[in-house]
N, C-alpha and C positions, 0 to 999 in steps of 0.2 A: 521825117514823120516820126513821132513818138509812138512807141508800141503801147498798146492797151494791155498787154500781157507781160508779166514778169513771172519769174519762177516763185518769187515769193507771195505774188498775189494769188497765183494759180494754187500753190500748196496750201495757202490759207483758205481759199475756197473749197478745195477738196476736204480738208479737215472739218470745216464748219458743215459741209453737206453730210459727211458721214456721221458727224456729232447728232444731227437731227434723227437719225435711225438708231441711236445708240440704245435707248430704252426697248424699242422692239427687238434688236439683237439680243439684248440682255435676257429678255423673257424667252426667247427661243432657244437660246443656250441652256438655260436653266431647265427646259423641257427635256433636252437631251441628257442633262446629269441626272434626271430622275428616271430615265428608262431602266427597266430591269434586263440588262443586256445577256443575251445568249451566251452560255459559257464558251462557246468557240470564238467569240469575239476577243481579239488581242490588243486592238488599238482603235481610237478614234481619229479619223482624218477629216478635219473641216477643210473644204476645198473652196476657194474663190474662183469663180469664173468671171473674167473681165471682158467687157464690151466697150466700145467707145462710150464713154461717160456713164457706165452702169456697172454695178457688181452684184453678182447673185452668189449665195453661199449654200453648200450643201454638206451635210455631215454623213460620211460614210462609215459604217462599222466593217472593220477589215481584220484579216487574220495576218500571221508573219509571213505568209507567202505572197503577200500583195494582193489578195483576192477578198472582194467584197463578200461577207458573210450573210447569208439568209437563214431565216429559221422557218421550218416547213411542219412544225409541230402542231398540237392542238390547243396549246396554253396560250390564251390571247394576251396575258400581261409580258410576256418574252418578247424583247426587241431585237431585231437584226435587219440590216438592209440600209437604206438611206433615208435621210430625213432634211427637206428644204427648210432652211432656216430663213432666207430672204432671197427675193427673186426681184431682179431688174431694179435695184436701189441706185437712183441717180446720184453720182457724186460730182459731177460737173454739168452745168447748163450753159450751152453755147448758142447764142442768139445767132440766127441764121446770117445777118448781115457781118457778122465778125468771123465767120468760118474761115474765109481765105486766110485772114491775117493771123487766125489761131494756128492753123497748120503750118503756116510759114514759121511761127515762133517755135511751134511743138519740134518740127524738123531741125531746127537750129540748135536746140537744147535736149533732143529725144533721150540721150543716155542718162543725163542728170535728172531729168524729169521722171523717167522710169524708175530710177533708184529712190526718188523722194516719194513717188506714188506708193511703191512697194513698202517702204518703211511707214508711211502714214497709215496705210490699210492694215499692217501686221500690227502696229502699235494700238490702233483703234480696236482690232478684234482682240488682241491680248488684253486690253483695258476692260473691254465688256466680258470677256471670258472670266476675269477675276471677279468683276463685280456680280456675275452671275453665280459666284462659288466654284468656279472651275476646279480648284485644288482638291475639293472633295471627291472627285470622281476617281476611281481606283485605276482605270485603263489610262495607259499613256494617251497623250492627246497632241495633235499637232494640227497647224494651220499651214496651208499650202496654196500655191497658185496652179491651176489646171496647167498641166504640160510644162511645168518648171522644174528644174533639178534640184531645188532647195526647199526647204521647209522649215517651219519654226517650232521646235520643241516647246509647248506651251507650259509643262511642267517643270522643265529645267532653265526656261527662259533663254533659249539659245538657238541660233542657226544651225542647221546641219545639212548633209546631202539627203536628198530625197531616199536614196536607197539604205541609208544607214537606219532609218526609221524601222526598217523591217529586221533589223539584226539586233536591236536593243532588247 
């Protein structure tokens, strides 16, 4: 039996699905770039939360001690805290009648698929961040996956350990 699924087809589908949400993501990133950040904010951490077939992205304003920064003052134009960029954006649509075959394919190629998915999502976010004008924000900015040990430094265009972002 010939599989309906290949790594190339899966990768292409994920890229296409994410591209459909690019304009929305660019607009949302622009909003975060225009915030008047509280002076205790040291870096911006854009974090992706992955569920089967869906991605959500939240931006956190953080200090160098890995704590989210909040502002409790009275000035309404100062921002600190978190901001939801996207919620539950579907990046793969799996028909019910293909679920068993897909999961058999996925289990057989899980390590390779995981690496490809990660790279596709980072490239997509990085491209949208650049199109939104991300370079103009003064704060160090990172893209990471929730509970992952690595993050992507958006300003320096490189991977690093998550712990190193608190030291820069």
